[in-house]
N, C-alpha and C positions, 0 to 999 in steps of 0.2 A: 527374545531378550527383553528385559524390562529396562526402561530408561526414565530418568526423572524429567528431562527436558528435550523437546524437539523444536528446533528453530527452522522455520520454512521460509525460504526466500525465492520467490519467482524472479527471474533475472531477464530483463529486456534492455535496460538502459545502456548507454555507452560504457565500454569496458572500464574507462578511467573512473567513472562514477561508481560502478559496481565494485571495482577493486577497493576503493576507499571504504565502502560500506563493509566489505568482507574483512579487510585489515582491522577495522575498529571492532568488528564482531569478535575476531580471534583474540584481540587484546583484552576484551572485557568479559569473556566467559572462560570457564575451565573445561576440563575434559569430560564433565558429567553430562554434556549436551550433545545430541546428534545434530548435524547440520545437513539440511536437505535443500539443495538448489534445484529449481525447476527451470530448465532451459526453454525460454520463450522465443528463441530464435530472433533476437534483435539484429540490427544491421552491423554486426560485429563478428569477430572470430568465435568459434565454439567456446562455451564457458569453461569447458574442462581445461583449456589451455590458458585463457586469460586470467582465470581465478586461481590458478595454481593448485588444482585439486590434489595432484600427486604430492605436492609439498605439504599440504595440510594433513594428508594421511600419514606422511612421514613423521609428523609431529605427534602422532597418536590420536588425532582428532577423528571422530566417526563422521565421515562425509559420504553422502550419496548424491547422485544426480538423477532427476526424473526428466526424461526427454521423450515427448510424444511425436517429435518431428515437425512440430508447427507451434505457432503462438497460441497458448491457451488463455491468454489474458491474465491479468494480475490475480483475479480471484478464482478463475478456472484453474490457474496454476496452484493456488492455495489448496483447492479441493483435491487435486492429484497428489500434492505434497503431503497433505494430511493422511490420505489413504496409505501412503508409504511410511508413515511415522509410527512411533510406538511410545512416545513420552507421555507421562502423566499430565504434564503441563505443556501446552503447545503455543508457539509464538509465531505470529505473522509479522515478518520484518521486511519492509520495502528495500529494494536494492539501491535506493538513493538516500538511505538513512544511516547516519553515523552514530553509533552508541557511544556515549561519553562517560557513563557511570560504571566503574568496575563493580562486579557482584550484583548486577541488576537482575539477574535471573532469580536469585534467592530473595531479593527484595520484593519483586512482583509476585512470586509464588507464595511468599509469606502473607501477602494481602489476601490472596484467594483462599489460603488455608484458614486464616483467622477471621475472614469476613464472608460467611456464606451468602450474605445478602448482595454481594458484588458479583455480577455475571462475568465481567471481564475488565481488565485494567490496562491502561495505556501509559507509555512513557510520556513525559512532558516535552513536546517538540517546540522548536523555535519558529515553526510556521503557524502556530496558533495565534488567534487574535486575543480578544478580551478574556481574562482569566476569571474563574468563579471563586466562590468563597471556600477556603480550606476548613475542614472539620476533622476532629479526631474521631476515628471510626475503627473499632476493633483493634485499638492500640496503634493505628497508623494515621498519619496526616494525609488526607485525601481531598481531592476536589470531586464531589459526588454529583452524579446526574441521574435523574429518574426517568425522564422521557426526552432524551436528546442524543444526537450522534456525538461520538468522540472521534478524534483523529486516529486513523489506522496505520500510522507510520510504523509503530511497534506496539503490538497488543498481545497480551497473554490471556489464554483461555484454559479452563480445565478441560481435559480430554473428554470427560464424561458429558460435559455440556455440549461440546461440538458434535459428538456422536448423536446426542439426543436431538439437536436442532437440525442436523442434516447439512448438506453442502451449502456454501454461499451461493446465492442466486445472482445472475448477471443479466436478468431479462428486462430490467426497467430502470430508466433514469429520468428523474423529474427535472425539467429545465429550470434554470435559475429564474425566480420571479414569475413563474407560470404554473398553471395547473395542468399543462400538457405534459405528456410523457412519451418517451421513445420506447417502443415495445420490440421484442425480438431477442434473439440469442446474440447479443452484443458482448464484446470482450470486457467492457468497463461499464460501471454505472449501477447504482441501486443496491449493490451487494452489502455494504456496511449497514444499510437500513434494514436488511433482512435479519441480521443478528441483533440489531438494536430492538427490532420489533419482538423477536423471540424473548429478549430480556424483559421487555415491557409486559409481555404476556405472562411471564413468570413473576411479575411484580418485583423485579430485581433492579439494583442500581448498576450503572457503569461508572468508571472512575478514572481520573488521572492521578498518577503518583508523582508529585513534584520532586521527590528525592531521586528519581531516575530521569536523566536528561538525554535527549537525542537531538542531533543536528540534521536538518534536511539540506541536501546538497543543491537543491534548486536546479538550475540548468547548466551547471558546470560540466563541461565535457560533452554536452549534447549538441545536436544540430539546433540552431536557434528556432526552427519551426516545429521542433518535436512536440512541445506542449500543446500546440494548436492541432497538429496532426492527430495526437491522441484524443483530443476532444472531438474532432471531426470523425475520426474512425470509430471511437468507442461510444461517445455520448450522443452525438447527433445522428450517427449512422449514415453519413453522406457519402462515404467511400468505403470500398472493400480493398483498396490498394494498400500495400505496405508503405512505410514512410518514404523510402527512397524512390519507389515507383510514383508515389503521389507528388513528390517534389519535381520529378522529371516530367510529369504529365502537364504541368502548368495549372492544375486545378486549384492550388492554394489561393490565387487571386480571387476567383469567383467564390470560393468558400469563405475567405476573410470578409468579403463584401456581404455575403449572405448572413454570416454569423453576426456581423456588426448590426445589420438591420434587425435580425431576430432578437438579439440580446437587448438592444435599445428599446424595441417595442415591448419586450417582456419585463422591462425594469431591471435588467441584469447589473452585475457588478461594474461600476464605472471604471475601476482600475483595469479590469479585464478588457473592457471595451476600448480603453485608451491604448492598451498594449496591442490589441488587434489592429487598431488604426495605424500604429507605428510600424507594425510588421507589414501591413498592406502597402504603406508608403515605400518601404524598402524593396518591395516587389515591383514598384512602379505602377501600382494600381490605385494610388490614393490621390492622384491629381484630378 
């Protein structure tokens, strides 16, 4: 069966967060898209129940679930979701991202159709920092980038390009402010850079579309230590425990201390370091 759009959402976050993302997705797309959820076995009930898969199908929405029985990571989940998809245009959508612009699928695909020099295009997210210069390009107003990463909250690709580039890689993460990298088959890290490098090799642009807006849900509905566990588990590679086991182990105190020392010596983000110190104090390890 041919399909214009495939939207792939790996799901790990707290169900309240993921449900908000799915509700907004259903409100802003039509029936021309297939929705592929990848169950990454977060600390919540099975996604078939909490995301209302049966109810979505009753609405006539083409929905499927990819479930390998364990956490594939955000980008490993994308790879399996892509393998199960059939759309001409494929979207990676994070499970903590609320789409705000109706008709955004047609807007983003129009850019990829009219601008062959654009490798992939992202929605404009409120988690972004400094904005770049907007330019008219192929009849669209875009923020173009030639050799830079863009935010992957919601990104659309041509299927043909993804097939040519191959799976997203998850084997390397470059630590903030450092030339050191973590190697190995981690669940998070380095993967967006892989597709950005492929675009650079093809001498293509990447772009933000300011006409398509999305909202990042931040830490709403999550355990307060979830963002740091994700960093320890996926980026640093300091634990193989799931989040709940990690919390029960008491390891967060030592990991917060170690991360503060590491990021400080590496010239890391001061906002991140301050948040780590605040969380460490709540654990009673900051005295």
